[in-house]
C-alpha positions in Angstrom: 0.0 0.0 0.0 2.9 2.3 -0.6 0.9 4.5 -3.1 -2.2 4.5 -1.0 -3.9 1.9 -3.2 -5.3 -1.4 -2.0 -6.2 -4.3 -4.3 -9.1 -6.6 -3.5 -9.8 -9.4 -6.0 -13.5 -10.1 -6.4 -13.4 -11.6 -10.0 -14.4 -15.0 -8.6 -17.6 -13.5 -7.0 -18.4 -10.5 -9.4 -16.8 -11.6 -12.6 -18.7 -11.8 -15.9 -17.7 -15.3 -16.8 -19.0 -17.8 -14.2 -17.5 -21.4 -14.2 -20.9 -23.1 -14.0 -22.3 -24.2 -17.4 -25.9 -23.6 -16.2 -25.1 -19.9 -15.9 -25.1 -19.6 -19.7 -28.2 -19.7 -22.0 -28.4 -21.6 -25.2 -26.7 -18.7 -27.1 -23.7 -18.6 -24.8 -24.8 -15.4 -22.9 -24.3 -15.3 -19.2 -27.7 -15.5 -17.4 -27.3 -12.4 -15.2 -30.7 -13.2 -13.6 -29.4 -16.5 -12.3 -25.9 -15.3 -11.5 -27.1 -12.3 -9.4 -29.0 -14.6 -7.1 -26.1 -16.9 -6.3 -24.7 -16.7 -2.7 -21.2 -16.1 -4.2 -22.4 -13.0 -6.1 -24.4 -11.6 -3.2 -21.3 -12.1 -0.9 -19.2 -10.3 -3.5 -21.6 -7.4 -3.5 -21.5 -7.2 0.2 -17.7 -7.1 0.1 -17.8 -4.4 -2.5 -20.2 -2.3 -0.4 -18.1 -2.8 2.7 -15.0 -1.6 0.9 -16.9 1.4 -0.6 -18.1 2.3 2.9 -14.5 2.7 4.0 -12.8 4.3 1.0 -13.2 5.1 -2.7 -13.5 2.0 -4.9 -12.7 1.5 -8.6 -14.0 -1.7 -10.0 -12.0 -2.8 -13.1 -12.1 -5.2 -16.0 -10.8 -5.4 -19.5 -13.9 -3.9 -21.2 -13.5 -0.1 -21.8 -17.1 0.6 -22.8 -19.5 0.4 -19.9 -22.5 0.0 -22.2 -21.5 -3.6 -22.9 -19.6 -4.4 -19.7 -20.7 -6.7 -16.9 -19.7 -4.1 -14.4 -22.6 -2.0 -15.6 -25.1 -4.6 -16.9 -24.7 -6.9 -13.9 -23.0 -5.4 -10.9 -24.2 -1.8 -11.3 -27.8 -3.0 -11.9 -27.6 -5.3 -8.9 -26.2 -2.5 -6.7 -29.0 -0.1 -7.8 -31.7 -2.7 -7.4 -30.6 -3.1 -3.8 -30.0 0.7 -3.2 -31.3 3.1 -5.9 -29.3 6.0 -4.2 -26.0 4.2 -4.8 -23.6 6.4 -6.8 -21.9 4.8 -9.7 -19.5 6.6 -12.1 -17.9 5.1 -15.2 -14.3 6.0 -16.1 -13.6 5.7 -19.9 -10.3 4.8 -21.5 -9.7 8.5 -22.5 -10.1 9.5 -18.8 -13.6 11.0 -19.3 -16.2 10.2 -16.6 -19.9 9.6 -17.0 -22.4 8.9 -14.2 -24.7 5.9 -14.4 -27.7 8.3 -14.3 -26.4 10.0 -17.4 -25.7 6.7 -19.2 -29.1 5.4 -18.4 -30.6 8.5 -20.1 -28.6 8.1 -23.3 -28.4 4.3 -23.5 -31.2 1.8 -23.1 -30.5 0.3 -19.7 -32.1 -3.0 -20.7 -31.3 -3.3 -24.5 -31.9 -7.1 -24.6 -35.6 -7.1 -24.5 -37.9 -8.3 -27.2 -41.5 -7.3 -27.8 -42.6 -10.9 -27.9 -41.1 -11.7 -24.5 -43.1 -11.3 -21.3 -40.0 -10.0 -19.5 -36.7 -8.8 -21.0 -33.8 -11.3 -20.6 -31.2 -10.1 -18.1 -28.0 -11.5 -19.7 -24.6 -10.5 -21.0 -24.5 -8.3 -24.0 -22.7 -10.9 -26.1 -21.9 -14.6 -26.0 -19.0 -15.2 -23.6 -19.4 -19.0 -23.2 -16.0 -20.8 -23.2 -17.4 -22.7 -26.2 -17.9 -19.6 -28.4 -15.3 -17.4 -30.1 -14.4 -14.4 -28.0 -14.6 -10.8 -29.3 -11.8 -8.5 -28.7 -12.5 -5.9 -26.0 -13.6 -2.5 -27.2 -11.1 0.3 -27.8 -8.8 1.3 -25.0 
């Protein structure tokens, strides 16, 4: 902690690629609805909230664009479902910052819905199953 920065790995609890095959739908998308209800994920959210209550927290992954990232589509949504007053800000690769409230006004927060579905599917923006070809992360 020389630089005043701590590191807490939560990828096993809050990561966007769970190891269980039943967490993926038939198209290879992660079923966020199922993942968000797991004890592992809920415990990860609790650890994240605890850390955030003590200091400023930056949650990171390899995806630069929050519009398609599990940090926004899964973790932020779960945080806001539990506490609508939770403040989430996204830092872009160029250093610009956008708040979740502003993102939600400019980007459909639930873009995966279909008019024929009773409820929109809550799942990853793209297929990330280990059995499908991976897309290169967005620009950095």
